[in-house]
N, C-alpha and C positions, 0 to 999 in steps of 0.2 A: 204220540209216545206213550207207552204203557207205564203205569205207576206200580205195577205188580213187582214185588221183590221175590226172586227165586233164590233160595239158598240150597246148595248141593255140596255133597262130600264125595271125594274120590281119592284113590291112592295117589301119592306124589309121583311125579315123573321127573326125569333129569332136567327138564326145562323149568321146573319149579324151584331149583336150588337157590337162585338169586332172591326169590320171594321169601323163601324160608330163612335164608341167611339174614335178610333185612329185618324180618320179624324177630329173629333171635337177638339181634342188636337192640331192637325196640324193647324187648322183654328185659334185657340186661339193664337198660337205662331205667325202666320202670322199677326194677328191683335194686337200683343203685349199685349195680355190680358190673357196669360196663368196663371197668378196669381189668376184669378177669377174662374178657372175651379175647381169645386168640384164634378163634375159628375163622377160616377163610372159605370161600365158596368151593375151592378145589378140595379142601379137607372134608367139607360137608358132602360133596358129591361122592367122594371115596367111601365115606361112612354109610351113605344111603344106597349107592349104586355100583360100588367097586366090585372087585373080584370076590371079596368076602364081606358083604354088607354087615354092619354091626347093628343097624337099626332100620326102622321103617318110618314112614310118615303118611299122614292123610292131610288133605287140603280141603279147606272150606272156601267156597266161592259164592259171592253174591252177584247174580246176573253176569257170571263169567269173570268177575274180578276176584283175585285171591285176597281174602280178608282174614283167614285163620289157618293155623296149622297145629298138628299134634305129632310129636315125635315119640316113638315108643320102641321097646325091644322086649325080648323074652328073658325072664329069670327062671329060677327053679326053686321050689319048696321041697326040702328034704322031709318035712313033716307030712306034707300031702303027697309027696312023690309025683308031683305034677308041675308042669311049667306054669308060669304066671305071665301076665302082661304088665310091664312097668312103663308108666307114662313119664317120660323125662320132662317134656314141656308141652303145655297147651297154651296157645296165645290167640286172642282175637284182637285185631287192631282196635284201638280206643274208640274211633268214631263208629264202629260197628257193634259195640257192646250194648247190652240191654235188649237185644233182639232175639235172644234164645239160642244163639249160635254155639255158645259154650256148652249148653245143655245137649244140643244135637251132636256135637263132637264127642262128648263123654258117652252118650248113648251109643254112637257108632263104635267107639272103642270097646264098650262093654259087649256089644254084639260080636266083635272080632274075638274077644276073649272067650265068649261062649262057643262060637263056631270052632275055635281052636282047642276047645276042651281045657282051658286054663282053670286052675284052681283058685286063682286070685287075680285081681286087678288093683294095682297099687300105684301111688305117687306120693310125692312130698309137697308140703306147702310151708312157706315161711311163716313163723309164728306171729309176725306183726301184720300179716295180710288178712285181717278180720273179714273183709268182704269175700275173699276166696274161701276162707274156712267156712263161713256161713253158707256159701253156695254149695260147697262140697258136702256139707252135712245135710243140706236140703235135698241133695241127690242121693242120699242114703249112705254116704261114706262115714266110717268111724275114724276119728282122729285118735291115734294111738299115743296116749300120754307117757307110757313107760318105755318107749323106744327112742333112741337117738341115732342119728346118722353118724357113722365113723368114716373118716376120709383121710387118706394118705396121698399126697401129691408131690410133684417136683423133687427137691432135694431129699425130703423125708422119705419119699417112695424109693428113691435110689439107695438111701442109707439102709432102709429096711431090707431091700433086696440083697444088699451086700453083708448084712449082719451075720455074724457067726455064732 
């Protein structure tokens, strides 16, 4: 039996939806946000592979086992007049952390952004997640202190849509 570990990255396929969904739930538990997860495998499949996909994903595998994923989509910068790549989630299963897989996943996403002529590659990080912040800074990311995420959901979204 070989002790060599092979890590590979590939585009997600419909057969990966259950793995991705499971890791989304693991991520939510880690972030103490599991109460916000309403995603189902069917909803995720539609978002990734439906008639009008809203996002894409890449899969990280160790010796053929799915151990990581990154879900991303395009946004647009009016200042640059170029599309950007927005990373919604990057997750490496806990027992596989510390092996450089997160670095390899971010590198692959940066390559995709360059290949697609994106002007930016962006993501958010929770302010309490110091290890992630340090990791991202070590990868060359700037943490933008002057920007805050604005979000409208649920009843507030409906009320805003109906506002006169």
